[in-house]
C-alpha positions in Angstrom: 134.7 181.3 187.5 132.4 179.2 185.5 131.9 179.7 182.1 128.3 180.6 182.6 129.6 183.6 184.2 131.7 185.0 181.9 129.0 184.1 179.1 126.4 186.4 181.6 129.2 189.1 182.2 129.6 189.7 178.2 126.3 189.2 177.0 123.7 191.3 176.2 120.3 191.0 177.4 118.6 194.7 177.1 115.2 196.6 174.9 118.0 196.5 172.0 117.0 200.0 171.0 120.3 200.8 170.3 120.3 201.8 166.3 120.6 205.3 167.2 123.3 205.5 170.0 126.3 206.9 168.8 129.1 204.9 170.5 133.1 206.1 170.7 135.5 203.5 171.6 139.3 204.8 172.8 141.5 202.1 172.9 145.5 202.2 173.8 148.1 201.2 171.0 150.2 199.7 174.1 149.7 196.1 174.8 148.5 196.3 171.3 147.9 192.4 170.9 145.8 192.8 174.8 143.8 195.6 173.4 142.6 194.5 169.4 141.8 191.5 171.0 138.8 193.7 173.8 138.5 195.9 170.8 137.6 192.8 168.5 134.8 191.9 171.5 133.5 195.2 171.9 132.8 195.7 168.4 130.9 192.4 168.6 128.5 193.0 171.7 127.9 196.3 170.5 127.2 194.6 166.4 124.7 192.1 168.5 122.9 194.3 170.6 121.7 196.2 166.3 124.7 199.3 167.1 125.2 200.2 163.4 128.7 200.7 162.8 128.4 204.0 161.3 127.2 204.6 165.2 130.3 203.0 165.9 133.7 206.2 166.1 136.7 204.3 166.8 139.5 205.7 167.8 143.3 205.4 169.3 145.5 206.9 172.3 149.3 206.2 172.4 148.7 205.0 176.2 146.5 203.9 179.1 147.4 207.0 181.0 145.9 209.0 177.9 142.5 207.4 177.7 140.3 210.5 180.1 141.6 213.4 178.0 140.5 211.3 175.0 137.0 210.2 176.6 136.4 214.2 177.2 137.8 215.4 173.9 135.9 212.7 172.5 132.4 213.5 174.3 133.3 217.7 174.0 133.8 216.9 170.2 131.9 214.0 169.3 128.7 214.2 171.6 128.1 210.5 171.8 126.3 208.6 174.1 128.7 206.3 175.5 132.3 206.1 175.2 134.4 202.8 175.6 138.2 203.2 177.4 139.8 200.0 176.4 143.9 199.7 177.9 145.8 197.3 179.2 148.5 197.8 182.6 150.5 194.9 183.2 152.4 195.0 186.7 156.1 195.8 186.3 159.3 195.6 189.2 157.9 199.5 190.3 154.9 201.3 191.2 154.9 203.1 187.8 152.3 200.0 188.2 149.9 201.7 190.0 150.7 205.1 190.0 148.8 204.5 186.2 145.7 202.6 187.4 145.4 204.7 189.8 144.8 207.8 187.9 143.3 206.5 185.0 140.2 204.8 187.1 139.6 208.1 188.8 140.0 210.3 185.9 137.9 208.2 183.6 135.0 208.7 186.6 135.8 212.4 186.1 135.0 212.6 183.2 131.6 210.2 182.9 130.1 212.5 186.5 131.6 216.0 184.8 129.8 214.7 181.2 127.2 213.3 182.9 127.8 210.3 180.4 128.5 206.3 180.3 132.6 206.5 180.2 133.0 202.7 181.1 136.5 201.4 182.3 137.2 198.2 179.7 141.1 198.3 181.6 142.5 195.7 182.4 145.3 195.6 185.0 147.3 192.4 185.4 149.9 191.2 187.1 151.5 189.4 184.4 150.7 189.0 180.3 149.4 185.4 180.5 147.1 187.5 183.2 145.8 189.2 181.1 145.9 187.2 177.6 142.6 184.9 180.2 140.7 188.3 180.3 140.9 189.5 176.6 139.0 187.1 174.8 140.7 183.2 176.8 139.6 181.3 179.5 138.2 184.3 181.8 136.4 186.1 178.8 136.7 188.9 176.7 136.7 192.5 179.2 135.5 194.5 176.3 132.8 192.6 175.8 131.6 193.0 178.9 132.6 197.3 178.6 130.0 197.4 175.6 127.8 195.8 177.7 127.9 198.2 180.9 127.8 200.7 178.5 124.4 199.0 176.5 123.4 199.5 179.7 124.3 202.4 181.1 122.2 203.8 178.3 119.2 201.6 178.5 119.6 202.9 182.5 119.1 206.7 181.2 116.3 206.5 179.1 114.2 204.1 181.5 115.4 206.8 183.9 114.2 209.8 182.1 110.8 207.8 180.9 109.5 208.8 184.4 
């Protein structure tokens, strides 16, 4: 992947009308070195799109598996415009990886559909620590940035559809 392709996916090019959007970022404490780098990238994109710090709520969950329930609670109690879920699952020697990844992906999708709001899957699912680092600000970019871009673009899409 070229540097240009990495830059394109992590750069928000929308209308920038996000000064009043309430965004919740849920970040897993498991693999914190990785997830904190994802969080940093997401916050940078939101700031560059005009989302003020006061409109961003950051909450931690113990691990990636807890992200869907955390997203559901955030939507219920905080009523944000979007939720960004950040986590990292690294393949081990057992099938635990598969169960966690499948459950989290399905859970995040279900929460988004149930609440009809963007709930973004910013979860790294890698074979090893080195791959995770490459995707958390390394040579492959920062998937936290991409998750924030996806949230903003989904908010733009909803506004565009509702204005018709």
